[in-house]
Every structure is written in structure tokens, then in C-alpha cells.
N, C-alpha and C positions, 0 to 999 in steps of 0.2 A: 239310421246307424249306419248303412253304408257310406252314408253322403260325411257322418262323423268322420268314420273310421280315416278318410280319405285326407280328410280334412287335415287329423291329428299326424297323417302320417306328410303333406307336406308341409308342415311347421316342424316336423322332427327333419326334413330333408333339409332345409332350410336354415336352418342351424347345425345342423352338418357342415352346408357352407361355408355359414360365417365364420363356424368356427376355423375351417381350414384357412381361409381366405387371412385371418386373423394373426394365426397362431399355430399352423400348423398342424394340429392335432385337431380331432375332434373335438375337444374340449370348447363349451361356449367362451366367449371371452368377458370379465370380467366388468362390471361399470367400471366408469375411470371418473373418478374425483377430480373436477374442475381443477385445478391450478390454483396458486394462491399464492400470493406473494407482499411481502409490506409496502406500502404507497406512499407519496412524500411528494409533498407541495412544498416551494420554494418560499420565505422568509423575508419580501425583498428591505426587511426594515434592521435585520440583526447584520453586523453589530453596529454599535454606537462611539465612534471613534470619538475621541476627547481632545481638546486644544487645536483644534484644526486642524490637526493632524493627518497626513497623506502613507500610504503602503508603497512598498516597492514590489517588485515580484513576490507571491507570497508560496512559500515552496512548498510549507506542512503548517499541516492542524494536529492539535491531539484534544484529549478530553479525560482528564482527571477522579477521582476517586470522586470529587465532590461535585463533579459533574460540570468543574469548570474549563471552558476550552482554551486552549494556547494556542497562535498561533506565532510563529516565527518569520521574517520578510529580511527580503534583502535593501536597507535601505543604500546604500552607496552603487546601487544600479539605477537607481534615481537620477533626474538633471540636477547637474549643477545648481541650476536657479531651484530646484525642488529641494536639494537636501536643508535647507533650514526649517522644513516643514516637516523632515520624515521623521517619524515615530523609531521609538527605540525598536531593537529586531525583534526583542520578545512580548507578546503582550497576551495579557488574562483577561478574560471577560466570561460575566454569568451566565449562564444558560438563556435570559432572556434579551445578553445582548450588552447590558451595562461592564461597562471599566472598571475592572479590579486595578491594576497594575501593568509597570513593564517597565524595561529592564534590557541589560546586555552589551556587547561590544567588549574591547580591550580592558583586560583587566590585569589586578596582580597575579602573580603566580600558575596564569595559564593561557593559552595560545585561541584566542576567535578565531572562529573561519574567517578567512577572507571574503568567502562566498556561502552563506548561510542553506543548511540544505534540510536536514530531518528535525523535529521535534517530536518527544514521546514522553509519557506523564506513567511513571509507575506505581507499582502499587503503593508506594510510600511514600507519593506525591512527590519523586524526586522529581527535576526535566531532566532528559537529555537533549544534546544538539550532537548533528554533526553538519559536517563541513564537504563542499563538492567543489575547490578551487583545485585547476588543473594544474600538472606541472608546467611550472614555468623559468623559477630559478630566479626570479629579481625579489627584493626585498619586499615591492609593494605588493605583489602578488605572491606569496608562499602557496607550497601541497599545503592540503588540509589533509593529514593525514593520522587523525586523532579524532577523538570522540570526548565531550565534553557531559560531565553533570554536576547540577545543581541544587537547593533549596527551592521551594514555590518564589522565595523574597529574593533570589539571584545569588546568594553566600556558593562562594565557590568548592569544592568536594572534591571532586575525584577527575583525572585528568587521562586518559589511557592511549596511547601513541601520543606522535610530537610532531608540532610543523617543522616538514623538509628531511622527516625523516624517511629512512630507505623505508620502501615497500614492498610489494612481492606475495603472490598469491602460497610462499612458504612462510612468510615472516609474521611469528606469534606475538612481538611489541606493538607493532605499529599497524593502521590501515590502508587504505590507499583509496580516498574518498571513501568514507563510509557512508549510507546512504540513511539507514532508519534502525534503531531502538527497539526492540519486545524483550521485559524484563518478565521472568516467569514469577510468580508466586512461588509454588511449593519447590525451586531449587534457592532460590533467589541468585538469578543467573542469568543474563543480558547475554541476549541472542542481537547481534547484529550481522546486519546486509551489507558485505561489503564487497562490490561497493561500484562507482565509476571507473576504478585503475585495477580490482583486482576481483575475482569470479569465485567467490564463495561465501559461505555461513561461519563467522567466528561465534564463538561461545567463550565468554568469560563469569566471572566470580564479579558479584552486581555492586559488592562492597570494597573488593580490592581492584579488580581489574585482572587480576590471578588469570592467564590463558586455562582455559577447559578442553576445550577440543572445535573441531573444525569441520569443514565439509562442502563438497560441489556437488554439483548437480546431479540428479538421482542417486544421492549419497556417496558419490566417487569421493576420493581424497581431491582434493583440489587440482588444479592441469598446474605447470611448471612453466606455462609461456610466460614472455616478459609482461608486465604490465601495459594494460591497455591506452591508448591514447589520449592518447594516452599523455600526450602534448599535445601543444597546442600548433595546427596545424599538419599534424599530421595526417596521412590517408586516412579515408574511413576503410571499417572492415569488412571483408568480401560479404555479399549478400549471401544470408544462411542456407540451407538447403531447402528445396519447395518440398511442402506437405508428403506429396505422392512421392519425391525419392527418401526421404526420413520421417517417415507417421509420427514416428516418438518426439520430433525434432532434434536438437542439436545435443551431443552429450555432455557438453560441457554449460556452466552458464553464459552468456554472453553479457557485455557491460551496457546500458548495468545492471549489475542486481540491485534493485529500486525500494524496498520496502519489504516487510516480517513483521509477521505477528505471530503470538503461538495464544493459543486456543485453553478453554478452561478442563479440556480434557487431552490437553498435551499430547498436541498438533501443530507441527511448526508450519507456515505458509509464508512463501518465497517468491514475489512478484519476480519474473523473470523478463524484465520488459521487453526487451529488443528481440528476445526469443516468442513475446506474445505470447507468455502463459504461468501460469500460478502452479509451481511446485509443492507438496507437500510430503512433510517427514515425522519422525518421534523424534523426542528431545534430544535424545541420540545420533538421529542424522542417518536415521534407516529411511528410504525413499516409500513411502505410501501410494503415490499417487499425483496425478497432474491433470490439468483441466486450461486448455488453448483460448482466448479471449481474442474474437475477432481477428482468428489469425492470418488472414488474408493480409491487412490492412499492418501488419508489422508489428512496431513495435507501442504497444495497447499495455499491458498490466504494468501499470506504477505505480498504486496504494490500494491500500487493505484495510478492508473493520470486519467489526462482527457485528451481526446485528444483537438488541440487548435482552434478548429470551432465555431463559436458564439453559438451554441448550444451545443457545446461538446456532440457532437452526439454518442462517444465511451468512453467508460472504460478500462483501462489498468488495466490489474490484472497482478500480478509476482507470479505463482507458482513456489514456492520454493524447490517441489517434484518433479516434471515431467523431469527439470526445462524449463520452457519458459517465455514468453509475449502470456497470454491471451486479444486476442480484443474480446470486450462486446460490444451490442450496449447497451446503456446505458439507455435508457426508456423502451424496452422491454426488455432487458436482458439476450438476446440472444446471448450465445457462438456463433463468428463466427470463429476465426480458431484462432490457436496458432504457435505463431513460437518461435526457441531457438532449442538447445538441451543442453544434459549433455557433457563437456568438457572444454580444456582449449584454443580451438582456438579464435581468433575474432567471435565474432557472437554466442561463445557456452557460456555455463554458469557454474558455479562451486558457488553454493551456492546463489543465487539471492533471496537477502533479499528485499532490498527498488526498487523503478524505479520514474520517474519522466518527464513531459513533459514540452518544450519550446511554445514559441508564432509560431511558425516559423511549428511544429508541431512534431520537434525530441523528440525522447526519450531517455532518460536516466537511467541506470542500476546499482547498486552499489551489489556488492558481495561478502558476507562473507566469502565464503569459496577460493573465489580467489584471495581474495585482490586488485582487481580491478573496475574503472569504466568504463563503457562502454557508446557511444551512435553509436544510433542506426538513420541515416538520413530518412527523412522523404520523398519520393518516390514518393510519390500523390495514388489516390484514385482509386481502379481497383477491381477486379475479386479476394481475394484471393486465395493462393495455396490451395488446399484442404488436 
């Protein structure tokens, strides 16, 4: 009996010690569930290009309501010897990689971007295109201060802003090299990350293009500095303060404000690439939170997508610096793991730029450096690799 009491006393003491060590209290630690995350495997057969076409830098990828996958690339960046084989700028594929259609380029009634940048598909199936050509002033290299809307067949619907029009963070008519568009179905509003010259989120009516509101980092009004480099050959911006000196990061967005997505529950996620972070807002622009993505590596957060489950549990972030796809718990903003590395083999990345996800959980990536789009098949929820 004495021995049993002594044993129980020792067990109790160990429980107290463990509780103090782990939690700073006498409560025993709860059993931790293993972390779970979506796991992927590259599909090296996707997509299938027809007509012996080749791609220039693939700057963006998007998935429509029908799970068709769209990419936009830059045919004019190919060498003159290869341009005859260049695919049109906008291509549509089904989820198996079968080619559906292609279109894009100069047309009547709109200004096609000199440098194609972003593509997104809204809930109506409309296609949004942005451009990022820098200020040059010449006729063959105009500034892309507009965004465009088309039907799936390439019929022109809407242009907001205009080629070579004045930009600036206070301008409500034009952009300065906007990067991405996300249309929120509940309000039929287009949320625009703007961009390479400006440093703000701008919200417009998705049908008319009428200006609604705008904001900068932390939900503050957009800063009033002159547009950034903003011209070709301009000196680089100064290095941002270190994490130790400014733990929350810069109080303003840096250029480029590179991607934007709106979740089903009405949260706006903004990829602030040069600041290496994703900031979260309400649809009215109220700041909620932020997460840094591989912060010491600099310009990281380039593209955004959500997992396909009903609650959109995971946020996928394209890290253009490491490079790789970073999997984040969307609600807690905990970084869970990252997949991919620099290289040209299937599953590797060169200039990872934007990404998208379909309803089956598959992830698609666009490589502005590698000149390709890739598909990563969803293989289920499991313990992620270390």
C-alpha cells in the first residue's frame, strides 16, 4: 500500500512538472493532433498544346466555374525566330489538359496590354486581363494603366482605365500596372491589386467599372508618394526595415502588390510581394491580420489561391523567391509546409508567379521564368512532409 501511494505521488509530481514545462501551469498538456494538410503530385502530361505552339513567359493561371483552366502568356517575349510558333496570349484547357480555345491580342475598342500579367475568371465566367508594361512613353511600349473584361469566347465587354493614362494612388479612373482581379459574387464587385506602379487595393463595380473604394496596407488610405519605378532604369527602392526594427513590416504596401483573392466568407487576401507578406482585410477594407512568407528571403508572396473544400481551409501562396507553393491554414495563418524547389524538372519552378485551384483540389501554377504552366494533382489530406 505504501509502495502504491509512493508511485502515485511520483506520477502526480511528473504531471505537474510536465504541465509547468509546457504550459506554465499545473494543467497537463492536451494531446496534440498531428498537423494535416493537402498533399500534391505533379502531372507532367498537363497541358497538351496544339498546332506545335510554344509559350512565352506564363504570367498567370486561373480556373473558371466549369473547372476549365486558363493561362495568359507573353508571346512577344519570345525571340523573333520563335514568334511564328507562338500561341495566342489567352488559352483555355479542360482539367485533363485538353485544349479548348485561344484568343487575345489587339482588337477594336480596347487597349490590349503590352505586357500580359494577370488572368482571372469570375463567377459569371467572364475573363479579366491585366497588364504590367512599365512607363516608357514610346508608341511601341505604352504603359498598361487599364484592365479588361471579356467573355469566354474573347468578346470584349469592359475596359477600366486606359493605355498611357495618368496613374497614381489617388487616381480613381486609372490603374498603374494592375496585377490581379477577384470578383466577389455577393456584391458583384471587382477587387483589384494595383500594382506595379501604385500600392493599393481598388474596388469597382464588376459590370460598369464604377469606382467604389480603395485602401492601402493595414487598411490605411493609399499613400501619396509618386508612382514607383517606376520608369525603365529608375534606381531601386531602398531596402525595407529589418524584422527586428519593424516587426509588423512596412506601414505601406510595396510594389508590386501582386495578387488578390476574396474568400467565400468575405475576407480579402492581398499578396504584398516585395514586403514578403499576405495581408487580410474585410471587403470594406478593414485590416484583419497578416502572415509573412519566408520573410528573410525578401520578395516572396506572389500568387494566391484557396483550397476547394467548403470552408476553404487552406490558403496557397506562390513564393517566387524560394521558390515553392506555401500551404497556410487560412483561418489561423499558420504556415504548415512548402512544396517545390528551383529547377526545370516537372514539379520544380522557374519564376513562379501566380497559381489557382479547381473544385477537385488540384493546383495549377504559372511560371514567368520557365515559360510553362503545371498541374499538381490533389492526393488527399495527410501529414505533410517536414
